[in-house]
C-alpha positions in Angstrom: 29.4 -30.9 28.7 30.6 -29.0 31.5 28.6 -28.0 34.6 28.1 -24.1 32.6 26.5 -26.5 29.7 24.3 -28.1 32.2 23.1 -25.2 34.0 22.7 -22.9 31.1 20.3 -25.9 29.5 18.4 -26.5 32.5 17.5 -23.0 33.1 16.6 -23.0 28.9 14.4 -25.4 30.0 12.6 -24.4 33.1 12.1 -21.1 31.4 10.1 -23.2 28.5 7.9 -25.1 30.9 7.3 -22.0 33.2 6.4 -19.9 29.8 3.9 -22.9 28.5 2.0 -23.1 31.5 1.4 -19.6 32.0 -1.7 -20.3 28.9 -5.0 -19.1 29.8 -6.6 -22.6 29.9 -5.3 -26.3 28.6 -8.9 -27.2 27.2 -11.0 -23.8 25.8 -14.6 -23.4 26.4 -15.4 -23.8 23.1 -13.8 -26.7 21.7 -15.8 -30.0 21.8 -15.2 -32.1 24.8 -15.5 -35.2 22.9 -15.9 -37.1 19.5 -19.5 -37.5 19.8 -20.0 -33.7 20.9 -18.1 -32.9 18.1 -20.2 -35.0 15.6 -23.4 -33.1 16.9 -22.0 -30.0 16.4 -20.7 -30.7 13.1 -24.6 -31.7 12.5 -26.3 -29.0 13.9 -27.6 -31.2 16.7 -25.7 -29.6 19.6 -26.8 -28.4 22.8 -25.9 -26.1 25.4 -23.3 -27.2 27.8 -24.6 -24.9 30.9 -28.3 -23.2 31.1 -29.3 -20.5 33.8 -31.7 -21.8 36.6 -34.3 -19.8 38.4 -31.6 -17.8 40.3 -29.6 -16.4 37.4 -26.9 -18.8 37.9 -25.1 -21.0 35.4 -25.4 -24.8 35.9 -25.0 -27.5 33.6 -27.6 -28.4 31.2 -28.0 -32.2 32.2 -31.2 -33.0 31.0 -31.2 -31.6 27.7 -27.7 -33.2 27.3 -28.6 -36.6 28.4 -32.2 -36.8 26.4 -32.1 -39.2 23.5 -30.9 -37.4 20.2 -34.4 -38.1 18.2 -36.3 -36.4 21.2 -37.7 -33.0 21.1 -39.5 -31.0 24.0 
């Protein structure tokens, strides 16, 4: 391979690398974050990831997500 081929190949690889980096998100919000979350989602026991606080802002729903599975309030 000569220099022209190496430059062309590196430009092609650079364009592919930049093209794949422009995705909206690497981890979409609607996909389960772990195998445990997927297990709960498939059995209808999934819990919301966020909740609205008293000021109208979104915050993580930690109390609901950390509550044991058999417990209801």
